[in-house]
Backbone as CSV, one residue per row, in Angstrom:
resi,resn,N_x,N_y,N_z,CA_x,CA_y,CA_z,C_x,C_y,C_z
1,MET,0.807,-1.187,0.000,0.000,0.000,0.000,0.859,1.263,0.000
2,VAL,1.951,1.236,0.724,2.810,2.418,0.782,3.429,2.679,-0.597
3,GLY,3.839,1.626,-1.282,4.383,1.776,-2.624,3.371,2.359,-3.593
4,ALA,2.129,1.929,-3.493,1.071,2.464,-4.358,0.799,3.937,-4.034
5,LEU,0.866,4.299,-2.761,0.693,5.695,-2.369,1.793,6.560,-2.968
6,LEU,3.025,6.084,-2.929,4.147,6.838,-3.489,4.014,6.988,-5.008
7,GLU,3.629,5.920,-5.673,3.434,5.987,-7.126,2.319,6.967,-7.484
8,SER,1.229,6.926,-6.742,0.117,7.842,-7.004,0.517,9.288,-6.759
9,ALA,1.274,9.539,-5.703,1.727,10.897,-5.413,2.606,11.422,-6.544
10,ALA,3.475,10.577,-7.072,4.353,10.986,-8.170,3.548,11.302,-9.431
11,ILE,2.582,10.472,-9.748,1.758,10.689,-10.943,0.939,11.963,-10.808
12,VAL,0.325,12.176,-9.656,-0.485,13.374,-9.444,0.376,14.628,-9.522
13,GLN,1.584,14.581,-8.972,2.477,15.733,-9.043,2.843,16.052,-10.495
14,LEU,3.109,15.034,-11.288,3.420,15.258,-12.702,2.236,15.851,-13.459
15,ILE,1.062,15.321,-13.239,-0.135,15.825,-13.919,-0.405,17.261,-13.505
16,TRP,-0.293,17.553,-12.217,-0.582,18.889,-11.704,0.427,19.921,-12.204
17,SER,1.697,19.560,-12.216,2.722,20.537,-12.583,2.741,20.836,-14.075
18,ALA,2.332,19.897,-14.900,2.390,20.091,-16.349,1.020,20.376,-16.958
19,ASP,-0.017,20.439,-16.145,-1.387,20.593,-16.653,-1.672,19.589,-17.758
20,ALA,-1.251,18.356,-17.536,-1.407,17.302,-18.545,-2.834,16.755,-18.520
21,ASP,-3.284,16.315,-19.667,-4.592,15.679,-19.756,-4.466,14.166,-19.915
22,ARG,-3.230,13.675,-19.981,-2.982,12.233,-20.071,-2.131,11.786,-18.892
23,ILE,-2.349,10.559,-18.477,-1.579,10.009,-17.366,-0.224,9.546,-17.883
24,PRO,0.871,9.958,-17.250,2.190,9.508,-17.697,2.352,8.006,-17.459
25,LYS,3.106,7.368,-18.338,3.334,5.922,-18.226,4.602,5.681,-17.413
26,ILE,4.518,4.758,-16.487,5.659,4.485,-15.624,6.674,3.622,-16.368
27,ILE,7.928,4.018,-16.269,9.020,3.238,-16.842,9.647,2.377,-15.767
28,ASP,9.935,3.007,-14.630,10.650,2.322,-13.555,10.238,2.931,-12.225
29,LEU,10.104,2.091,-11.192,9.785,2.559,-9.851,10.614,1.759,-8.862
30,GLN,11.348,2.464,-8.035,12.147,1.819,-6.993,11.700,2.372,-5.645
31,VAL,11.255,1.499,-4.759,10.777,1.913,-3.443,11.765,1.439,-2.388
32,ASP,12.173,2.360,-1.523,13.025,2.040,-0.384,12.169,2.136,0.872
33,TYR,11.975,0.992,1.537,11.209,0.977,2.784,12.187,1.253,3.914
34,LEU,12.008,2.370,4.600,12.975,2.835,5.577,12.664,2.389,6.995
35,ARG,11.404,2.244,7.329,10.992,1.741,8.645,9.590,1.170,8.532
36,SER,9.158,0.473,9.550,7.839,-0.156,9.518,6.743,0.900,9.579
37,ALA,5.765,0.752,8.716,4.617,1.652,8.720,3.531,1.051,9.599
38,ARG,2.945,1.899,10.418,1.868,1.462,11.303,0.524,1.711,10.637
39,PRO,-0.548,1.112,11.139,-1.870,1.359,10.552,-2.466,2.686,11.040
40,VAL,-1.815,3.783,10.674,-2.297,5.132,10.990,-2.275,5.952,9.703
41,GLU,-2.716,7.195,9.785,-2.721,8.058,8.608,-1.313,8.204,8.039
42,THR,-1.207,8.038,6.730,0.082,8.142,6.048,-0.033,9.213,4.967
43,PHE,0.983,10.064,4.889,1.000,11.179,3.947,2.148,10.989,2.971
44,ALA,2.039,11.622,1.813,3.105,11.521,0.814,3.262,12.843,0.083
45,ARG,4.475,13.093,-0.374,4.755,14.251,-1.225,5.725,13.803,-2.300
46,ALA,5.659,14.482,-3.438,6.532,14.138,-4.561,7.201,15.400,-5.081
47,ILE,8.427,15.252,-5.534,9.206,16.341,-6.090,9.733,15.883,-7.440
48,ILE,9.500,16.694,-8.450,10.015,16.378,-9.779,11.471,16.813,-9.819
49,THR,12.375,15.854,-10.003,13.796,16.179,-10.022,14.280,16.547,-11.417
50,LYS,13.635,16.024,-12.445,13.959,16.405,-13.818,12.719,16.201,-14.681
51,HIS,12.396,17.214,-15.471,11.224,17.142,-16.344,11.673,17.478,-17.758
52,GLY,11.833,16.449,-18.564,12.224,16.646,-19.950,11.011,16.638,-20.865
53,ARG,11.275,16.574,-22.163,10.168,16.535,-23.123,9.493,15.173,-23.150
54,ARG,10.278,14.107,-22.950,9.719,12.756,-23.054,9.762,11.968,-21.767
55,VAL,10.714,12.291,-20.870,10.898,11.524,-19.635,10.958,12.473,-18.450
56,ALA,10.376,12.038,-17.342,10.442,12.803,-16.093,10.928,11.892,-14.971
57,ASN,11.739,12.449,-14.072,12.224,11.740,-12.888,11.573,12.376,-11.668
58,VAL,11.037,11.529,-10.793,10.305,12.019,-9.626,10.780,11.281,-8.388
59,ARG,10.905,12.022,-7.288,11.211,11.424,-5.985,10.003,11.656,-5.094
60,ALA,9.596,10.618,-4.373,8.444,10.720,-3.479,8.816,10.171,-2.104
61,GLU,8.215,10.753,-1.069,8.437,10.298,0.305,7.096,10.134,1.000
62,ALA,7.014,9.141,1.872,5.814,8.907,2.677,6.197,8.945,4.146
63,TRP,5.357,9.578,4.949,5.603,9.651,6.387,4.291,9.503,7.127
64,GLN,4.390,9.290,8.431,3.180,9.130,9.233,3.040,10.240,10.271
65,ASP,3.923,10.321,11.232,3.794,11.330,12.284,4.640,12.567,12.007
66,ASP,5.847,12.353,11.536,6.814,13.433,11.373,7.365,13.410,9.949
67,PRO,7.217,14.503,9.193,7.747,14.520,7.825,9.265,14.336,7.762
68,ALA,9.953,14.600,8.853,11.407,14.422,8.886,11.798,12.953,9.054
69,ARG,10.831,12.089,9.341,11.102,10.651,9.520,10.245,9.846,8.546
70,PRO,10.643,9.792,7.272,9.829,9.053,6.296,9.848,7.549,6.552
71,VAL,8.744,6.900,6.206,8.670,5.441,6.321,9.088,4.772,5.022
72,ALA,9.014,5.519,3.910,9.423,4.978,2.611,9.743,6.130,1.665
73,ALA,10.603,5.831,0.708,10.963,6.804,-0.328,10.987,6.063,-1.660
74,ALA,10.674,6.775,-2.730,10.641,6.147,-4.053,11.297,7.056,-5.083
75,HIS,11.905,6.422,-6.080,12.440,7.101,-7.247,11.712,6.502,-8.440
76,ALA,11.161,7.352,-9.303,10.389,6.852,-10.437,10.759,7.602,-11.710
77,HIS,10.675,6.896,-12.817,10.867,7.473,-14.140,9.573,7.278,-14.913
78,PHE,9.121,8.337,-15.577,7.863,8.285,-16.315,8.080,8.699,-17.758
79,LEU,7.334,8.065,-18.660,7.304,8.439,-20.063,6.149,9.413,-20.251
80,LEU,6.465,10.589,-20.770,5.453,11.611,-20.974,4.971,11.533,-22.421
81,THR,3.670,11.478,-22.605,3.107,11.432,-23.943,2.621,12.826,-24.313
82,PRO,2.824,13.229,-25.557,2.407,14.588,-25.963,0.901,14.723,-26.035
């Protein structure tokens, strides 16, 4: 579930930042689980590290109580369709 949250956060950030009307296609997703996630509210944020014409790189983090202590982090590459 945490991996899906990170992927969704990355996709939404890409769509929002580019005002895209199409969903970007995922090329690669790597999730690093940093600590155990508890069954409580979990938040995520994504930062676009590089946005090219065809490919975008995004980093996403998920946390529960403290944003400074993420429970997971992800690096993703997306194919952008015109």
